Residue frames as qw, qx, qy, qz and C-alpha x, y, z in Angstrom:
[[0.652, 0.257, 0.060, 0.711, -25.17, -7.19, 4.06],
 [0.163, -0.961, -0.175, 0.135, -24.02, -3.87, 5.45],
 [0.488, 0.683, -0.218, 0.497, -21.36, -1.32, 4.55],
 [0.718, -0.600, -0.207, 0.286, -18.85, -1.27, 7.40],
 [0.456, -0.471, 0.170, 0.736, -16.11, 0.95, 5.98],
 [0.479, 0.830, 0.212, 0.191, -16.10, 3.87, 3.58],
 [0.639, -0.458, 0.105, 0.609, -12.42, 4.74, 3.45],
 [0.015, -0.668, 0.269, 0.693, -10.32, 7.13, 1.42],
 [0.244, 0.341, -0.710, -0.565, -10.39, 4.71, -1.51],
 [0.254, -0.058, -0.953, -0.154, -12.24, 1.50, -0.54],
 [0.659, -0.237, 0.061, -0.711, -15.81, 0.57, 0.33],
 [0.148, 0.151, -0.966, 0.147, -16.12, -2.57, 2.47],
 [0.710, -0.200, -0.141, -0.660, -19.33, -4.59, 2.85],
 [0.232, -0.230, 0.895, -0.303, -19.85, -7.30, 5.46],
 [0.556, -0.055, -0.646, -0.520, -21.88, -10.24, 4.09],
 [0.570, -0.399, 0.422, -0.582, -22.29, -11.41, 7.69],
 [0.991, 0.009, -0.006, -0.132, -21.32, -14.99, 6.84],
 [0.750, -0.416, 0.321, 0.401, -17.56, -14.72, 7.38],
 [0.563, 0.290, 0.405, 0.660, -17.00, -12.99, 4.04],
 [0.007, 0.755, 0.128, -0.643, -16.70, -9.40, 2.88],
 [0.590, 0.623, 0.342, 0.384, -16.82, -7.55, -0.43],
 [0.330, -0.612, 0.068, 0.715, -14.24, -4.82, -1.06],
 [0.503, 0.768, 0.327, 0.224, -14.79, -2.26, -3.81],
 [0.488, -0.330, 0.105, 0.801, -11.81, -0.12, -4.86],
 [0.286, 0.887, 0.326, -0.159, -13.03, 3.25, -6.10],
 [0.585, 0.519, 0.093, 0.616, -11.32, 5.86, -8.29],
 [0.297, -0.951, -0.057, -0.059, -11.07, 8.27, -5.36],
 [0.663, 0.288, -0.293, 0.625, -7.72, 9.82, -4.57],
 [0.444, -0.881, -0.144, 0.083, -6.52, 11.52, -1.40],
 [0.600, 0.369, -0.206, 0.679, -3.55, 13.80, -0.81],
 [0.083, 0.304, -0.386, 0.867, -2.41, 15.69, 2.26],
 [0.035, 0.239, 0.839, -0.487, -5.17, 13.95, 4.27],
 [0.456, 0.396, 0.147, -0.784, -7.92, 15.33, 2.00],
 [0.522, 0.313, 0.773, 0.179, -10.11, 13.17, -0.25],
 [0.012, -0.257, 0.319, 0.912, -10.08, 15.11, -3.50],
 [0.561, 0.407, 0.354, -0.628, -13.34, 15.87, -5.35],
 [0.620, 0.545, -0.371, -0.425, -12.24, 14.56, -8.76],
 [0.933, -0.084, 0.350, -0.006, -11.94, 10.87, -9.56],
 [0.043, -0.600, 0.691, 0.401, -8.82, 9.48, -11.28],
 [0.803, 0.295, -0.232, -0.464, -10.00, 7.43, -14.27],
 [0.906, 0.127, -0.402, -0.035, -9.61, 3.65, -13.70],
 [0.006, 0.618, -0.648, 0.445, -7.37, 4.14, -10.65],
 [0.718, -0.265, 0.468, -0.443, -9.45, 1.66, -8.65],
 [0.955, 0.275, -0.031, -0.110, -9.16, -0.99, -11.36],
 [0.505, 0.623, -0.516, 0.301, -5.38, -0.55, -11.46],
 [0.276, -0.521, 0.636, -0.499, -5.02, -0.85, -7.69],
 [0.870, -0.058, 0.315, -0.375, -7.28, -3.90, -7.67],
 [0.876, 0.432, -0.216, 0.005, -5.40, -5.60, -10.52],
 [0.291, 0.630, -0.609, 0.385, -2.02, -4.99, -8.89],
 [0.485, -0.403, 0.595, -0.499, -3.12, -6.22, -5.47],
 [0.939, 0.099, 0.170, -0.283, -4.71, -9.34, -6.98],
 [0.713, 0.552, -0.411, 0.135, -1.53, -10.05, -8.96],
 [0.085, 0.565, -0.674, 0.468, 0.63, -9.79, -5.83],
 [0.731, -0.257, 0.420, -0.472, -1.77, -11.85, -3.69],
 [0.966, 0.239, -0.024, -0.100, -1.40, -14.68, -6.20],
 [0.551, 0.639, -0.451, 0.289, 2.35, -14.13, -6.55],
 [0.026, -0.519, 0.657, -0.546, 2.99, -14.40, -2.79],
 [0.833, -0.281, -0.019, -0.476, 0.57, -17.16, -1.82],
 [0.850, 0.108, -0.467, 0.217, 3.51, -19.57, -1.48],
 [0.255, 0.336, -0.513, 0.748, 4.86, -17.38, 1.33],
 [0.152, 0.152, 0.647, -0.732, 1.67, -16.67, 3.28],
 [0.120, 0.567, 0.807, 0.116, -2.06, -17.21, 2.90],
 [0.037, -0.022, -0.039, -0.998, -4.15, -14.21, 1.86],
 [0.354, 0.306, 0.588, -0.660, -7.77, -13.16, 2.26],
 [0.388, 0.280, -0.447, -0.756, -8.78, -13.51, -1.41],
 [0.616, 0.194, 0.730, -0.222, -11.72, -15.76, -2.27],
 [0.519, 0.476, 0.616, 0.354, -12.69, -14.51, -5.73],
 [0.027, -0.388, 0.116, 0.914, -12.53, -11.56, -8.09],
 [0.063, -0.244, -0.790, -0.559, -15.37, -12.94, -10.25],
 [0.363, -0.108, 0.133, -0.916, -18.58, -10.94, -9.87],
 [0.692, -0.137, -0.566, -0.426, -20.61, -14.14, -10.39],
 [0.558, -0.134, -0.734, 0.363, -19.40, -15.30, -6.97],
 [0.068, -0.028, -0.391, 0.917, -20.77, -12.19, -5.26],
 [0.238, 0.547, 0.659, -0.459, -24.22, -11.00, -4.19],
 [0.410, 0.642, 0.568, 0.311, -26.47, -9.77, -7.00],
 [0.063, -0.961, -0.120, 0.241, -25.98, -6.14, -5.94],
 [0.301, -0.685, 0.464, 0.474, -22.38, -6.34, -7.20],
 [0.565, 0.165, 0.713, 0.381, -23.09, -8.12, -10.48],
 [0.314, 0.909, 0.233, -0.145, -23.18, -4.85, -12.40],
 [0.687, 0.569, -0.015, 0.452, -20.75, -3.30, -14.91],
 [0.040, -0.891, 0.221, -0.395, -19.63, -0.54, -12.54],
 [0.702, -0.596, 0.379, -0.091, -18.17, -3.15, -10.16],
 [0.941, 0.287, 0.012, 0.179, -16.24, -5.08, -12.81],
 [0.658, 0.468, -0.234, 0.542, -12.48, -5.11, -12.30],
 [0.013, 0.568, -0.363, 0.739, -12.59, -3.29, -8.98],
 [0.718, -0.399, 0.165, -0.546, -14.36, -5.71, -6.64],
 [0.411, 0.250, -0.868, 0.118, -13.16, -8.72, -4.65],
 [0.816, -0.449, -0.175, -0.321, -14.74, -11.26, -2.33],
 [0.293, 0.496, -0.690, 0.438, -12.56, -11.90, 0.73],
 [0.643, -0.352, -0.657, 0.179, -12.43, -13.83, 3.95],
 [0.317, -0.851, 0.050, -0.415, -13.21, -11.84, 7.08],
 [0.682, 0.116, -0.531, 0.490, -10.33, -11.87, 9.53],
 [0.499, -0.813, -0.177, 0.242, -9.40, -10.68, 12.97],
 [0.495, 0.744, -0.113, 0.434, -7.21, -7.81, 11.78],
 [0.673, -0.310, -0.256, 0.621, -4.03, -7.02, 13.66],
 [0.050, -0.958, -0.233, 0.159, -3.73, -3.39, 14.81],
 [0.391, -0.607, 0.364, 0.589, -0.53, -2.62, 12.89],
 [0.678, 0.723, -0.111, -0.069, 0.63, -1.56, 9.47],
 [0.801, -0.335, 0.328, 0.371, 3.84, -3.45, 8.81],
 [0.367, 0.903, -0.167, -0.147, 6.18, -1.19, 6.85],
 [0.848, -0.088, 0.267, 0.450, 9.17, -2.63, 5.02],
 [0.143, 0.950, -0.169, -0.220, 11.82, -0.10, 3.99],
 [0.902, 0.130, 0.189, 0.365, 14.52, -0.97, 1.50],
 [0.473, 0.526, 0.049, 0.706, 15.97, 2.49, 0.88],
 [0.339, -0.370, -0.353, 0.789, 17.22, 5.41, 2.96],
 [0.024, -0.404, -0.418, -0.813, 14.40, 7.85, 2.38],
 [0.426, -0.669, -0.419, -0.441, 11.69, 9.95, 3.98],
 [0.536, -0.785, 0.105, -0.292, 11.44, 10.15, 7.76],
 [0.927, -0.227, 0.051, 0.294, 14.20, 7.55, 8.11],
 [0.602, 0.423, 0.003, 0.678, 16.62, 9.73, 6.18],
 [0.164, -0.826, 0.029, -0.538, 15.65, 12.76, 8.28],
 [0.777, -0.618, 0.114, -0.045, 16.52, 10.85, 11.47],
 [0.891, 0.062, 0.070, 0.444, 19.70, 9.47, 9.92],
 [0.367, 0.690, -0.029, 0.622, 20.93, 12.96, 8.96],
 [0.376, -0.799, 0.172, -0.437, 20.61, 14.00, 12.62],
 [0.261, 0.402, -0.824, 0.302, 22.62, 10.96, 13.70],
 [0.585, -0.185, 0.482, -0.626, 19.59, 9.48, 15.46],
 [0.189, 0.060, 0.977, 0.084, 18.44, 5.84, 15.44],
 [0.481, -0.009, -0.314, -0.819, 15.23, 5.29, 13.48],
 [0.848, -0.193, -0.047, -0.491, 12.64, 3.32, 15.43],
 [0.836, -0.397, 0.378, -0.015, 15.32, 1.20, 17.05],
 [0.870, 0.348, 0.141, 0.320, 17.44, 0.79, 13.92],
 [0.264, -0.816, 0.302, 0.416, 21.02, 2.09, 13.88],
 [0.785, 0.615, 0.005, 0.068, 23.04, 2.35, 10.68],
 [0.735, -0.447, 0.239, 0.451, 26.72, 1.44, 10.66],
 [0.532, 0.144, 0.416, 0.723, 27.57, 2.64, 7.17],
 [0.068, 0.425, 0.013, -0.902, 27.17, 6.02, 5.54],
 [0.366, 0.525, 0.750, 0.168, 24.14, 6.57, 3.33],
 [0.050, 0.049, -0.222, -0.973, 22.99, 9.17, 0.86],
 [0.564, 0.280, 0.317, -0.710, 19.33, 10.01, 0.27],
 [0.829, 0.366, -0.066, -0.419, 17.51, 7.27, -1.67],
 [0.237, 0.502, -0.831, -0.030, 20.41, 4.83, -1.34],
 [0.835, -0.137, -0.476, -0.241, 19.58, 1.13, -1.03],
 [0.578, -0.636, 0.423, -0.287, 19.96, -0.26, 2.50],
 [0.037, 0.415, -0.909, -0.012, 22.33, -3.15, 3.16],
 [0.095, -0.263, -0.960, -0.014, 19.21, -5.11, 4.20],
 [0.338, -0.538, -0.362, -0.682, 15.52, -4.11, 4.27],
 [0.052, 0.008, -0.719, 0.693, 14.10, -3.29, 7.69],
 [0.290, -0.579, -0.716, -0.261, 10.64, -3.60, 9.26],
 [0.036, 0.002, -0.377, 0.925, 9.14, -0.60, 11.08],
 [0.085, -0.564, -0.816, -0.096, 5.51, -1.06, 12.16],
 [0.138, -0.194, 0.121, -0.964, 2.97, 1.65, 12.85],
 [0.193, 0.340, 0.805, -0.446, -0.17, 1.50, 14.93],
 [0.012, -0.435, -0.648, -0.625, -3.45, 1.86, 13.03],
 [0.060, 0.190, 0.420, -0.885, -5.20, 4.90, 14.46],
 [0.199, 0.622, 0.757, -0.023, -8.99, 5.07, 14.28],
 [0.156, 0.968, 0.193, 0.047, -8.64, 8.83, 14.01],
 [0.172, -0.905, 0.344, 0.184, -5.70, 11.08, 13.22],
 [0.459, 0.651, -0.600, -0.075, -2.28, 9.85, 12.18],
 [0.955, -0.103, -0.260, 0.103, -0.81, 6.40, 12.63],
 [0.349, -0.851, 0.389, -0.050, 2.06, 6.25, 15.10],
 [0.681, 0.458, -0.559, 0.118, 5.39, 4.68, 14.12],
 [0.730, -0.588, 0.308, -0.165, 6.70, 2.21, 16.69],
 [0.028, -0.565, 0.818, 0.108, 9.68, -0.09, 17.00],
 [0.658, 0.090, -0.699, -0.266, 9.56, -3.70, 15.85],
 [0.269, 0.008, -0.845, 0.462, 10.13, -4.76, 19.45],
 [0.363, 0.050, 0.336, -0.868, 7.08, -2.76, 20.54],
 [0.729, 0.114, -0.330, -0.589, 4.92, -4.79, 18.15],
 [0.587, 0.112, -0.798, 0.078, 6.52, -8.05, 19.29],
 [0.023, 0.024, -0.714, 0.699, 5.94, -7.19, 22.94],
 [0.517, 0.101, 0.152, -0.836, 2.30, -6.36, 22.16],
 [0.806, 0.189, -0.308, -0.469, 1.44, -9.34, 19.92],
 [0.899, -0.285, 0.331, 0.020, 3.85, -11.85, 21.46],
 [0.215, -0.631, 0.622, 0.411, 7.36, -12.71, 20.34],
 [0.499, 0.093, 0.828, 0.237, 6.30, -15.70, 18.23],
 [0.416, 0.753, 0.509, 0.023, 3.63, -13.90, 16.20],
 [0.021, 0.941, -0.123, -0.314, 5.65, -10.69, 15.97],
 [0.331, -0.491, 0.689, 0.417, 8.70, -12.54, 14.67],
 [0.508, 0.325, 0.767, 0.219, 6.60, -14.44, 12.14],
 [0.301, 0.902, 0.278, -0.137, 5.13, -11.18, 10.83],
 [0.125, -0.820, 0.403, 0.387, 8.64, -9.75, 10.46],
 [0.437, -0.202, 0.802, 0.353, 9.88, -12.83, 8.60],
 [0.461, 0.551, 0.688, 0.104, 6.85, -12.99, 6.29],
 [0.182, 0.941, 0.111, -0.264, 6.88, -9.26, 5.53],
 [0.177, -0.694, 0.555, 0.423, 10.56, -9.36, 4.55],
 [0.464, 0.033, 0.837, 0.287, 10.04, -12.50, 2.42],
 [0.413, 0.752, 0.513, -0.034, 7.13, -10.88, 0.53],
 [0.057, 0.929, -0.135, -0.339, 9.09, -7.68, -0.01],
 [0.306, -0.517, 0.682, 0.417, 12.20, -9.44, -1.29],
 [0.483, 0.258, 0.801, 0.242, 10.32, -11.70, -3.73],
 [0.324, 0.841, 0.432, -0.030, 8.18, -8.87, -5.11],
 [0.134, -0.847, 0.262, 0.442, 11.11, -6.45, -5.20],
 [0.397, -0.256, 0.740, 0.479, 12.94, -8.78, -7.59],
 [0.403, 0.538, 0.714, 0.197, 9.92, -9.12, -9.89],
 [0.132, 0.950, 0.214, -0.184, 9.35, -5.36, -10.01],
 [0.273, -0.720, 0.419, 0.482, 13.06, -4.60, -10.50],
 [0.464, 0.028, 0.765, 0.445, 13.16, -6.94, -13.49],
 [0.253, 0.691, 0.613, 0.289, 10.38, -4.78, -14.97],
 [0.294, 0.465, 0.062, 0.833, 11.95, -1.39, -14.33],
 [0.422, -0.749, -0.104, -0.500, 10.31, -0.49, -11.02],
 [0.333, 0.201, -0.701, 0.598, 12.08, -0.14, -7.67],
 [0.568, -0.675, -0.419, -0.214, 9.94, -0.83, -4.60],
 [0.184, 0.548, -0.450, 0.680, 11.57, 1.56, -2.13],
 [0.130, -0.034, 0.775, -0.618, 9.15, 0.79, 0.69],
 [0.486, -0.278, -0.607, -0.564, 5.70, -0.60, 1.25],
 [0.364, -0.224, 0.609, -0.668, 3.21, -1.44, 3.96],
 [0.420, -0.128, -0.866, -0.239, 1.35, -4.67, 4.66],
 [0.555, -0.301, 0.335, -0.700, -1.62, -5.51, 6.82],
 [0.335, 0.062, -0.940, -0.011, -2.25, -8.91, 8.35],
 [0.678, -0.325, 0.125, -0.648, -5.04, -10.66, 10.14],
 [0.177, -0.191, 0.952, -0.163, -5.67, -14.00, 11.83],
 [0.548, -0.113, -0.604, -0.567, -8.14, -16.56, 10.50],
 [0.776, -0.433, -0.050, -0.456, -10.41, -18.78, 12.58],
 [0.941, -0.103, -0.237, 0.219, -7.47, -21.11, 13.26],
 [0.457, -0.829, 0.127, 0.297, -5.21, -18.30, 14.41],
 [0.728, 0.106, 0.345, 0.583, -3.10, -18.51, 11.24],
 [0.111, -0.583, 0.116, 0.797, -1.46, -15.41, 9.82],
 [0.499, 0.584, 0.593, 0.242, -3.16, -14.09, 6.65],
 [0.222, -0.119, 0.207, 0.946, -2.16, -11.23, 4.34],
 [0.150, 0.718, 0.673, -0.095, -5.06, -8.80, 3.82],
 [0.058, 0.812, 0.085, -0.575, -6.23, -5.34, 2.73],
 [0.645, 0.752, -0.125, -0.044, -4.18, -4.26, -0.32],
 [0.774, -0.384, 0.317, 0.391, -0.66, -5.28, -1.21],
 [0.480, -0.231, 0.444, 0.721, 2.11, -3.51, -3.13],
 [0.333, 0.793, 0.452, 0.238, 0.07, -0.88, -4.93],
 [0.348, 0.437, -0.042, 0.828, 1.26, 2.67, -5.68],
 [0.403, -0.728, -0.096, -0.546, -1.06, 3.84, -2.89],
 [0.821, -0.569, 0.037, -0.034, 0.57, 1.63, -0.25],
 [0.832, -0.117, 0.184, 0.509, 4.14, 1.71, -1.57],
 [0.033, 0.849, -0.257, -0.461, 6.84, 3.99, -2.88],
 [0.825, 0.297, 0.399, 0.269, 7.50, 2.85, -6.47],
 [0.085, -0.762, 0.303, 0.566, 10.41, 4.46, -8.31],
 [0.774, 0.626, -0.052, -0.077, 11.14, 4.41, -12.03],
 [0.822, -0.318, 0.258, 0.395, 14.41, 2.48, -12.21],
 [0.622, 0.486, 0.243, 0.563, 15.43, 4.23, -15.45],
 [0.042, 0.832, -0.002, 0.553, 15.40, 7.61, -13.67],
 [0.750, -0.642, -0.134, 0.088, 16.74, 6.46, -10.31],
 [0.462, 0.566, -0.379, 0.568, 19.75, 8.25, -8.88],
 [0.617, -0.457, -0.465, 0.441, 21.22, 8.14, -5.39],
 [0.334, -0.137, -0.150, 0.921, 21.28, 11.49, -3.62],
 [0.239, -0.080, -0.163, -0.954, 17.94, 12.94, -4.71],
 [0.548, 0.205, 0.580, -0.568, 14.22, 12.26, -4.76],
 [0.161, -0.028, 0.856, 0.491, 13.54, 9.72, -7.54],
 [0.488, 0.011, -0.313, -0.815, 10.56, 9.91, -9.91],
 [0.283, 0.019, 0.890, -0.356, 7.73, 7.81, -8.53],
 [0.291, -0.236, -0.754, -0.539, 4.70, 5.89, -9.81],
 [0.170, -0.489, -0.764, 0.386, 2.04, 7.20, -7.51],
 [0.029, 0.886, 0.457, 0.070, 0.00, 10.29, -6.70],
 [0.473, -0.413, 0.009, 0.778, 3.07, 12.52, -6.54],
 [0.189, 0.308, 0.460, 0.811, 1.97, 14.25, -9.75],
 [0.290, -0.760, -0.487, -0.318, -1.27, 15.31, -8.04],
 [0.573, -0.655, -0.233, 0.433, 0.57, 16.30, -4.86],
 [0.441, -0.104, 0.191, 0.871, 2.97, 18.47, -6.87],
 [0.007, -0.528, -0.476, -0.703, 0.06, 20.20, -8.63],
 [0.449, -0.780, -0.434, -0.027, -1.67, 20.87, -5.30],
 [0.568, -0.514, -0.079, 0.638, 1.51, 22.34, -3.81],
 [0.340, 0.122, 0.334, 0.871, 2.19, 24.47, -6.89],
 [0.176, -0.557, -0.436, -0.685, -1.31, 25.93, -6.63],
 [0.085, -0.248, 0.536, -0.802, -1.25, 26.39, -2.84],
 [0.736, -0.204, -0.224, -0.606, -4.04, 23.83, -2.43],
 [0.499, 0.114, -0.828, 0.229, -2.20, 21.22, -0.35],
 [0.182, -0.233, -0.788, 0.539, -4.47, 20.19, 2.52],
 [0.294, 0.056, 0.026, -0.954, -7.27, 22.55, 1.43],
 [0.289, 0.268, 0.901, -0.182, -10.60, 20.77, 2.13],
 [0.397, 0.677, 0.311, -0.536, -12.46, 23.25, -0.09],
 [0.097, -0.320, 0.679, 0.654, -10.71, 22.40, -3.35],
 [0.652, 0.375, 0.118, -0.648, -13.29, 22.31, -6.17],
 [0.937, 0.321, 0.128, -0.052, -11.73, 20.04, -8.81],
 [0.528, -0.421, 0.534, 0.508, -8.53, 18.73, -10.34],
 [0.398, 0.610, -0.310, -0.612, -7.92, 19.81, -13.98],
 [0.936, 0.276, 0.084, -0.202, -8.55, 17.21, -16.69],
 [0.601, 0.627, -0.475, 0.144, -4.92, 17.15, -17.81],
 [0.174, -0.522, 0.723, -0.418, -3.71, 16.40, -14.27],
 [0.819, -0.024, 0.419, -0.390, -6.31, 13.62, -13.98],
 [0.868, 0.467, -0.137, -0.101, -5.26, 12.12, -17.34],
 [0.345, 0.652, -0.622, 0.262, -1.55, 12.22, -16.50],
 [0.412, -0.395, 0.687, -0.450, -2.09, 10.67, -13.07],
 [0.901, 0.144, 0.240, -0.330, -4.29, 7.94, -14.56],
 [0.753, 0.565, -0.336, 0.029, -1.59, 7.12, -17.10],
 [0.022, 0.610, -0.712, 0.347, 1.10, 6.91, -14.38],
 [0.671, -0.181, 0.592, -0.409, -1.00, 4.33, -12.51],
 [0.904, 0.357, 0.079, -0.222, -1.72, 2.35, -15.68],
 [0.493, 0.673, -0.541, 0.107, 1.97, 2.29, -16.66],
 [0.287, -0.466, 0.751, -0.369, 2.78, 0.76, -13.29],
 [0.821, 0.079, 0.451, -0.341, 0.18, -1.98, -13.85],
 [0.789, 0.569, -0.196, -0.125, 1.43, -2.67, -17.38],
 [0.250, 0.657, -0.684, 0.194, 4.98, -3.14, -16.17],
 [0.355, -0.325, 0.783, -0.394, 4.25, -5.34, -13.19],
 [0.730, 0.194, 0.565, -0.333, 1.40, -7.39, -14.67],
 [0.296, -0.156, 0.744, 0.578, 2.94, -7.49, -18.19],
 [0.453, 0.661, 0.565, -0.197, -0.10, -6.00, -19.91]]
């Protein structure tokens, strides 16, 4: 067994038998900096949400989950500190794209729209305000960069690269997952404005959903009770930390010493509230 990835949030171990163990830590990053203070139970929340969605969408596409029970894992992981944040998964041939589904006019898409420019090949016939729901969700992939920032590309670029058949299947599956999960979240007071998926291929060349799915770290979750068209809606994610960093002129500062306890507690509670709503806890 060897550690093959130590990411911003996750530690990935290769069991070298076609399986991997993924541990979701309480680390948090903002403005491309991994912050020095952990957010209490954040990793457990992300893990619980992803596991819920993997199960919820398995009728649409297979996923990489094997088990979340520590008893099924090597002895090194059968310890209290790994409980609730560790999964055993199937190793896949990962595809080199993040598949972003956008359901609302927001962010970089809204910036392009305001200038009257197409957004990654998408043109909009009707008029939109900021944060307004799109007539239909769209798929906008990005390349996964080993270093630096990912690069947004058109859907056709991905299809040309992976082949029309596989590219079209990814588009169809991503939209189906988004629409099913959007309805569940909306019924529980959360709007999924956008999200990103990662896929791989198994040993038979079948498409498999992997990495994390529909967490506040990989998605833009809005509080439906506070949602208004025309502004920037309140979100269930690390925005509270980002706002504190900006207010204290620490955004992007790699030398930040710590995050105050009250900011940690508030951020932890925001994540937990998201889990309670979606997983009905």
